[in-house]
MITIFI-738214 format. One record per residue (C-alpha): residue number from 1; residue in three letters; x, y, z. Coordinates in steps of 0.2 Angstrom, whole numbers, plus 5000, padded with zeros to 4 digits. Each point is the difference from the previous one (the first is absolute). Example, Ala and Ser with C-alpha at 12.3 -4.5 7.8 and 13.67 -1.06 7.14 Angstrom:
R num residuo    X    Y    Z
R   1     ALA 5062 4978 5039
R   2     SER 5006 5017 4997
***
This chain:
R num residuo    X    Y    Z
R   1     MET 4902 5361 5176
R   2     LYS 5015 5005 4990
R   3     LEU 5017 4993 5003
R   4     TRP 5008 5015 5008
R   5     GLN 4985 5005 5010
R   6     GLU 5000 4982 5007
R   7     LEU 5018 5002 5005
R   8     ALA 4996 5017 5008
R   9     ARG 4986 4993 5010
R  10     TRP 5010 4985 5007
R  11     ALA 5014 5013 5005
R  12     ASN 4987 5010 5009
R  13     GLU 4991 4986 5008
R  14     ARG 5014 4989 5005
R  15     PRO 5016 5010 4997
R  16     GLU 5012 4988 5011
R  17     HIS 4993 4984 4992
R  18     LEU 5013 4991 4991
R  19     ALA 4998 5001 4981
R  20     VAL 5015 4991 4994
R  21     LEU 5012 4989 5009
R  22     THR 5016 4993 4993
R  23     PRO 5013 4990 5009
R  24     ASP 5010 5015 5004
R  25     HIS 4988 5015 5000
R  26     GLN 4982 5005 5002
R  27     LEU 4989 5014 4994
R  28     THR 4984 5006 5008
R  29     TYR 4985 5008 4991
R  30     ALA 5005 5017 5006
R  31     GLN 5018 4998 4993
R  32     LEU 4994 4993 4984
R  33     HIS 4987 5014 4998
R  34     ARG 5013 5014 5003
R  35     ARG 5014 4992 4990
R  36     SER 4990 4997 4985
R  37     TYR 4992 5017 5001
R  38     CYS 5018 5008 5000
R  39     LEU 5004 4989 4985
R  40     ALA 4984 5006 4991
R  41     ASN 5005 5018 5003
R  42     GLN 5017 4998 4992
R  43     LEU 4993 4990 4986
R  44     THR 4987 5013 4996
R  45     GLU 5013 5013 4998
R  46     LEU 5010 4990 4988
R  47     SER 4996 4998 4981
R  48     GLY 4997 4983 4993
R  49     HIS 4986 4988 5001
R  50     ARG 5007 4982 5003
R  51     ILE 5011 4995 5015
R  52     ALA 5010 4985 4999
R  53     VAL 5000 4991 5017
R  54     HIS 5013 4986 5003
R  55     THR 5001 4994 5018
R  56     ASN 4998 4983 5010
R  57     ASP 4997 5010 5016
R  58     PRO 4981 4999 5004
R  59     ILE 5001 5016 5010
R  60     GLU 5007 5010 4986
R  61     MET 4988 4992 4988
R  62     ALA 4985 5005 5011
R  63     ILE 5006 5018 5002
R  64     ALA 5004 5001 4981
R  65     PHE 4982 4993 4995
R  66     TYR 4991 5012 5011
R  67     GLY 5011 5015 4996
R  68     ILE 4997 4997 4981
R  69     VAL 4982 4997 5003
R  70     ARG 4998 5017 5008
R  71     SER 5011 5009 4987
R  72     GLY 4989 4994 4986
R  73     LYS 5015 4993 4990
R  74     ASN 5002 4982 4994
R  75     MET 5010 4986 5009
R  76     VAL 5011 4988 4990
R  77     ILE 5006 4985 5009
R  78     VAL 5017 4995 4995
R  79     ASP 5005 4983 5007
R  80     PRO 5017 5002 5009
R  81     ALA 5004 4982 4994
R  82     TRP 5000 5005 4982
R  83     PRO 5017 5001 4991
R  84     SER 5006 5018 4999
R  85     ASN 4998 5000 4981
R  86     LEU 4982 4994 5001
R  87     ALA 4996 5013 5014
R  88     THR 5008 5014 4990
R  89     SER 4991 4995 4984
R  90     MET 4983 4998 5009
R  91     VAL 5001 5017 5009
R  92     SER 5004 5008 4983
R  93     ARG 4986 4990 4991
R  94     LEU 4988 5006 5013
R  95     ARG 5005 5018 4999
R  96     CYS 5004 5002 5018
R  97     ASP 5006 5018 5005
R  98     LEU 5004 4997 5018
R  99     SER 5008 4986 5010
R 100     LEU 4997 4995 5018
R 101     THR 5010 4988 5011
R 102     SER 4994 5006 5017
R 103     TRP 4988 5013 5006
R 104     ASN 5013 5013 5003
R 105     SER 5011 4996 4984
R 106     LEU 4992 5007 4984
R 107     SER 5009 5004 4984
R 108     HIS 4996 5006 4982
R 109     LEU 5006 4986 4989
R 110     GLY 5018 5005 4994
R 111     ARG 5002 5013 5014
R 112     SER 5007 4999 5018
R 113     ALA 4988 4994 5014
R 114     GLN 4991 5012 5011
R 115     SER 4997 4995 5018
R 116     GLY 4996 5008 5016
R 117     ASN 4981 4998 5003
R 118     HIS 4995 5003 5017
R 119     GLU 4984 4994 5009
R 120     SER 4987 5014 5002
R 121     PRO 4988 5000 5015
R 122     LEU 4984 4990 4997
R 123     ALA 4990 5015 5003
R 124     GLU 5006 5007 4984
R 125     THR 4992 4987 4990
R 126     PRO 4982 5000 5004
R 127     VAL 4989 4988 4991
R 128     GLU 4989 5013 4992
R 129     THR 5015 5007 4990
R 130     ALA 5004 4984 4992
R 131     THR 4997 5001 4981
R 132     ASP 4996 4983 4991
R 133     SER 5003 4998 4982
R 134     SER 4985 4995 4989
R 135     ASP 4995 4982 4999
R 136     THR 5007 4998 4982
R 137     HIS 5017 5007 5005
R 138     GLY 5014 4989 4998
R 139     LEU 5006 4993 5017
R 140     LEU 5015 4988 4997
R 141     VAL 5008 4989 4987
R 142     ILE 5004 4982 5006
R 143     CYS 5011 4990 4989
R 144     THR 4995 4982 4999
R 145     SER 5014 4986 5000
R 146     GLY 4997 4998 4981
R 147     SER 5004 4985 4989
R 148     SER 5013 5010 4990
R 149     SER 5015 5011 5004
R 150     TYR 4989 5015 5003
R 151     PRO 4987 5000 5014
R 152     LYS 4982 5005 4995
R 153     PRO 4996 5017 5008
R 154     VAL 4982 5000 5006
R 155     LEU 4991 5017 5003
R 156     ARG 4989 5002 5015
R 157     THR 4989 5014 5005
R 158     PHE 4994 5007 5017
R 159     ALA 4983 4993 4997
R 160     SER 5005 4982 4996
R 161     TRP 5011 4999 5015
R 162     GLU 4988 5008 5012
R 163     GLN 4985 4990 4995
R 164     SER 5010 4984 5000
R 165     LEU 5006 5004 5018
R 166     ASN 4982 5005 5006
R 167     CYS 4993 4984 4992
R 168     GLY 5013 4987 5005
R 169     ALA 5006 5005 5017
R 170     ASP 4985 4993 5010
R 171     ILE 5000 4984 4990
R 172     LEU 5019 4998 5002
R 173     GLY 5000 5004 5018
R 174     ALA 5009 5017 5000
R 175     THR 4994 5009 5015
R 176     PRO 5006 5014 5013
R 177     ILE 5005 4986 5012
R 178     ALA 5009 4989 4987
R 179     ALA 5019 4998 5001
R 180     THR 5004 4995 4982
R 181     LEU 5016 4991 4996
R 182     CYS 5006 5000 4982
R 183     PRO 5017 4992 4999
R 184     GLY 5002 5002 4981
R 185     PRO 5007 5014 4989
R 186     ILE 4992 5017 5003
R 187     SER 5004 5006 4983
R 188     HIS 4988 4987 4992
R 189     GLY 4982 5001 4998
R 190     LEU 4994 4988 5013
R 191     GLY 5012 5008 5014
R 192     LEU 4996 5018 4995
R 193     TYR 4981 4997 5000
R 194     ALA 5001 4991 5016
R 195     MET 5009 5015 5008
R 196     ILE 4987 5013 4994
R 197     GLU 4986 4989 5004
R 198     SER 5006 4999 5018
R 199     LEU 5003 5018 5002
R 200     HIS 4984 5005 4991
R 201     THR 4991 4990 5014
R 202     GLY 5010 5007 5014
R 203     GLY 5009 4983 5004
R 204     THR 5018 4997 5003
R 205     PHE 5011 4993 4986
R 206     LEU 5015 4989 5004
R 207     ALA 5012 4998 4986
R 208     THR 5019 4996 4996
R 209     GLY 4999 5007 4982
R 210     LYS 5006 4984 4993
R 211     TRP 5001 4982 5006
R 212     ASP 5011 5000 5015
R 213     PRO 4997 4985 5013
R 214     THR 5010 5008 5014
R 215     GLY 4991 5017 4998
R 216     VAL 4983 4991 4999
R 217     ARG 5003 4991 5016
R 218     THR 5005 5016 5008
R 219     LEU 4984 5009 4995
R 220     VAL 4988 4986 5007
R 221     GLU 5010 5000 5016
R 222     LYS 4997 5019 5002
R 223     THR 4981 5000 4998
R 224     ILE 4985 4988 4998
R 225     CYS 4997 4996 4982
R 226     THR 4982 4998 4996
R 227     ARG 5000 5000 4981
R 228     ILE 5012 4994 4986
R 229     VAL 5000 5005 4982
R 230     THR 5012 4990 4989
R 231     VAL 5002 4986 4986
R 232     PRO 4999 4981 5004
R 233     THR 5019 4997 4999
R 234     ILE 5004 5013 5013
R 235     LEU 4985 4995 5011
R 236     SER 5007 4982 5000
R 237     LYS 5017 5007 5006
R 238     LEU 4992 5011 5013
R 239     LEU 4991 4985 5008
R 240     SER 5016 4990 5001
R 241     LEU 5010 5016 5006
R 242     LEU 4988 5007 5014
R 243     GLY 4990 4986 5008
R 244     PRO 4984 5001 5011
R 245     GLU 5006 5011 5014
R 246     LEU 5002 5014 4987
R 247     LEU 4986 4997 4989
R 248     SER 4986 4994 5011
R 249     ASN 4992 5017 5000
R 250     LEU 4997 5000 4981
R 251     ARG 4983 5004 4995
R 252     THR 5002 5003 4981
R 253     VAL 5012 4993 4987
R 254     VAL 4998 5007 4982
R 255     SER 5009 4990 4987
R 256     GLY 5002 5006 4982
R 257     GLY 5008 4991 4985
R 258     GLU 4999 4982 4997
R 259     ALA 4989 4988 5011
R 260     LEU 5006 4996 5018
R 261     ASN 5007 4983 5002
R 262     GLN 4988 4989 5011
R 263     ASP 5014 4996 5012
R 264     THR 5003 5019 5003
R 265     VAL 4981 5002 5003
R 266     ARG 5001 4986 5013
R 267     GLU 5015 5007 5009
R 268     LEU 4992 5018 5000
R 269     TYR 4985 4994 5009
R 270     ARG 5010 4989 5012
R 271     VAL 5010 5016 5006
R 272     ALA 4986 5012 4999
R 273     PRO 4983 4991 5002
R 274     ARG 4990 5015 5000
R 275     VAL 5007 5007 4984
R 276     GLN 4990 5004 4984
R 277     CYS 5010 4995 4984
R 278     LEU 4995 5010 4985
R 279     GLU 5007 4998 4982
R 280     TYR 4997 5013 4987
R 281     PHE 5002 5001 4982
R 282     GLY 5006 5017 4992
R 283     SER 5013 5009 4990
R 284     SER 5009 5016 4998
R 285     GLU 4988 5004 4986
R 286     HIS 4984 4996 5008
R 287     SER 5004 5001 5019
R 288     LEU 4987 4989 5009
R 289     ILE 4990 4988 4990
R 290     ALA 4994 4985 5010
R 291     TYR 5003 4992 5017
R 292     ARG 4996 4984 5010
R 293     GLU 5002 4994 5018
R 294     ARG 5011 4984 5002
R 295     GLY 4994 4988 5013
R 296     LEU 5010 4987 5009
R 297     ALA 4991 4986 4991
R 298     GLN 4999 5009 4983
R 299     SER 5013 4995 4988
R 300     ALA 5006 5011 4986
R 301     PRO 4990 4997 4984
R 302     PRO 5010 5000 4983
R 303     HIS 4993 5017 4996
R 304     PHE 4997 5015 5011
R 305     ASP 4982 4999 5006
R 306     GLY 4993 5015 5009
R 307     GLN 4988 5014 4999
R 308     LEU 5002 5017 4993
R 309     PHE 5004 5015 5011
R 310     PRO 4985 5012 5001
R 311     GLY 4999 5011 4985
R 312     VAL 5010 4989 4989
R 313     ARG 4991 4993 4984
R 314     ALA 5008 4987 4988
R 315     HIS 4995 4992 4983
R 316     ILE 5008 4988 4989
R 317     HIS 5006 5001 4982
R 318     GLU 5005 4985 4988
R 319     MET 4991 4988 5012
R 320     ASP 5005 4981 4998
R 321     PRO 4982 4992 4998
R 322     GLN 5007 4984 5009
R 323     THR 5008 5008 5015
R 324     GLY 4992 5017 5001
R 325     PHE 5017 5008 5002
R 326     GLY 5005 5015 4990
R 327     GLN 5009 5017 5000
R 328     LEU 4995 5009 5016
R 329     TYR 4995 5018 4998
R 330     VAL 4998 5010 5016
R 331     ASP 4991 5016 5003
R 332     SER 5001 5009 5017
R 333     PRO 5004 5016 5008
R 334     PHE 5017 4993 5005
R 335     ASN 5006 4998 4983
R 336     SER 5016 5009 4995
R 337     LYS 5000 5013 4986
R 338     GLY 5011 4987 4990
R 339     TYR 5019 5000 4996
R 340     ASP 5010 5016 4998
R 341     PRO 5002 5005 4982
R 342     SER 5019 4995 5001
R 343     SER 4995 4982 5002
R 344     GLU 5001 4988 4985
R 345     THR 4985 4991 5006
R 346     ASN 4982 5005 4999
R 347     ILE 4985 4994 5011
R 348     SER 4986 4991 4990
R 349     ARG 4984 5010 5003
R 350     CYS 4981 4997 4998
R 351     GLY 4991 5016 5004
R 352     SER 5006 5004 5018
R 353     SER 5006 4982 5003
R 354     ILE 5018 4995 4999
R 355     CYS 5008 4983 4997
R 356     ILE 5019 4996 5003
R 357     GLY 4999 4981 4995
R 358     ASP 4992 4991 5015
R 359     ARG 4987 4987 4995
R 360     ALA 4984 4997 5011
R 361     ARG 4983 4992 5001
R 362     ILE 4985 5009 5008
R 363     GLU 4988 4988 5009
R 364     GLU 4981 5002 5001
R 365     THR 5002 5004 5018
R 366     GLY 5011 5015 4996
R 367     ARG 5016 4992 5007
R 368     ILE 5015 5001 4988
R 369     MET 5013 4987 4996
R 370     ILE 5016 5008 4994
R 371     SER 5015 4991 4991
R 372     ARG 5016 5010 4999
R 373     ARG 5007 5004 4983
R 374     ASP 5014 4988 4995
R 375     ASP 5015 5012 5002
R 376     GLN 5011 4988 5011
R 377     MET 5000 5013 5014
R 378     LEU 5009 4995 5017
R 379     ASN 5000 5008 5017
R 380     LEU 5016 5000 5010
R 381     ASN 5000 5009 5017
R 382     GLY 4986 5011 4994
R 383     ASN 5008 5004 4983
R 384     ASN 4991 4996 4984
R 385     ILE 5012 4992 4988
R 386     HIS 4996 4995 4982
R 387     THR 5011 4986 4994
R 388     GLY 5000 5007 4982
R 389     GLU 5008 5016 5006
R 390     VAL 5014 4990 5009
R 391     SER 5003 4989 4985
R 392     ALA 5001 5015 4989
R 393     ALA 5013 5007 5011
R 394     LEU 5010 4984 5000
R 395     GLU 4999 5000 4981
R 396     ALA 5007 5018 4999
R 397     VAL 5015 4994 5010
R 398     GLY 5004 4985 4989
R 399     LEU 4989 4986 5007
R 400     PRO 4986 4999 4988
R 401     ASN 4993 4983 5005
R 402     ALA 4996 5002 5018
R 403     ILE 4984 4994 5009
R 404     VAL 4996 5009 5017
R 405     GLN 4991 4992 5014
R 406     LEU 4996 5003 5018
R 407     VAL 5005 4985 5010
R 408     GLU 5001 4995 5019
R 409     LEU 5018 4997 5005
R 410     ASP 5001 4995 5019
R 411     GLY 4983 5008 5003
R 412     THR 5005 5017 4992
R 413     PRO 4992 5006 4984
R 414     THR 5014 5002 4987
R 415     LEU 5000 5007 4983
R 416     VAL 5010 4988 4989
R 417     ALA 5005 5002 4982
R 418     TYR 5004 4984 4990
R 419     THR 5010 5000 4984
R 420     VAL 5010 4989 4988
R 421     ASP 5010 5015 4994
R 422     PRO 5019 5000 5004
R 423     PRO 5004 5006 5018
R 424     LYS 5004 5018 5003
R 425     ASN 5011 5008 5014
R 426     PRO 4987 5003 5014
R 427     ALA 5007 5017 5005
R 428     THR 4999 5006 4983
R 429     LEU 4983 4993 4997
R 430     LEU 4993 5008 5016
R 431     ALA 5007 5017 4995
R 432     GLU 4993 4999 4983
R 433     LEU 4982 4994 5006
R 434     GLN 5000 5015 5012
R 435     GLU 5000 5011 4985
R 436     TYR 4983 4993 4995
R 437     LEU 4991 4994 5015
R 438     PRO 4997 5006 5018
R 439     GLN 5009 4989 5013
R 440     TYR 4984 4990 5005
R 441     LYS 4998 4994 4982
R 442     VAL 5018 4994 4998
R 443     PRO 5000 4981 5002
R 444     HIS 5008 4994 5016
R 445     GLN 5007 4985 4991
R 446     ILE 5004 4995 4982
R 447     ILE 5002 4982 4996
R 448     TYR 5009 4995 4984
R 449     LEU 4993 4983 4994
R 450     ARG 5009 4988 4988
R 451     ALA 4983 4997 4992
R 452     TRP 4982 5004 5002
R 453     PRO 4989 4987 5008
R 454     GLU 4989 4992 4986
R 455     SER 4985 4989 4999
R 456     PHE 5000 4984 4989
R 457     SER 4993 5011 4986
R 458     GLY 5014 5012 5001
R 459     LYS 4990 5014 5008
R 460     LEU 5008 5011 5014
R 461     LYS 4994 4995 5017
R 462     THR 5000 5016 5010
R 463     LYS 4992 4993 5015
R 464     ASP 5016 4989 5002
R 465     LEU 5012 5015 5001
R 466     ASN 4998 5000 5019
R 467     ILE 5004 4982 5004
R 468     GLN 5017 4994 5006
R 469     HIS 5004 4989 4986
R 470     LEU 5005 5013 4987
R 471     GLU 5016 4999 4990
R 472     ILE 5008 5015 5007
R 473     GLN 5016 5007 4993
R 474     ARG 5002 5014 5012
R 475     SER 4989 5010 5013
R 476     ASP 5004 5018 5005
R 477     ASP 4993 5011 5014
R 478     LEU 4997 5018 4994
R 479     ARG 4993 5007 5016
***
């Protein structure tokens, strides 16, 4: 079934069922269908092909997605956390003609906003009148976090998303009776995919749009949460924030990104004994690649060890004869078209297979072991952060010798930059960094050292940067 037709079906079969729930508002399937239909009508009447959507509101994002789907135009996700100069530059690079911040606020770029959409009766939008674009038609552009100042824009088609949804939903526990909590950023790939997966299968999507502990608690107190989709750092926070009385009805937890800590897995099974814990490996470029179930007594191996999703094929280039690991090339109906031509990066191709730098080994049993590329990517509250990008921004503002790490301070993950450069005014430094980095990538703290910790041979001991015995000249909190 097509994306729009599925939404229309759920609106017809269960119009009053909750589609999206936020701490302050809710949206039924009938309302989502009507409002996205109205938006689609307005978009169809306007010239332009690409619509820039920048919002943290899950309800606005859902209406925008389905309105753009029905209009046959392309959706470009603009992260609200980006600095204004980066957002403006990306919108220009990606040739966006229209800008959307809410379902009833649409503007031609460079012109005044139009507003005033009104909901039309559901009877005016029958399923049979919905027109779907071809499978090869562009659906949206998701911008990855990127390891340089410019995020990499990934082009997705209708077919790649529809097929990944149809394949992955059952494996990952997305059903019409699931109430899925996604407490991370809605403008990032994981959050957006989780939302559309929930709506495509007729479930209820619970979200705050970005990490908000108070909002998350409000959500799970409003309704029974049966499924969580998030990253390990946020899952760990959820378990300490909510407790068994609010999570005992969990049936599925889906974790993406780095491997789950074994302590987190133990706590998860303690508060929700009947839960199924699933870890998956994927990317914005490939969508779903492989998955595994994480048992209570099963510790995390050094590499991701799982099975390929149905329809996914993989092969290895430049294999190391000793380890069997090499460059992972993936061929599947879920693959993106690649990067937008405006990107400075190209995807490596081998026929219909693509590679983005991951290394893997394929076992004789068909299982796959994957080792992530060494790009020093961190994840903080659901946000991917490349340390090289933060270091480059620090260099641009006059601190060329900084090392960035994610450390635990009083139990809280904290982004810290260490340097031996002369101290700068923290207020000035913060203002300058915000010109280069979204707020979530700005270090919480900058520590000015008198000297780097060194080994007996004079090598820098980066592992010793988070101990308490450093020669600190000054420490400044930036946020």
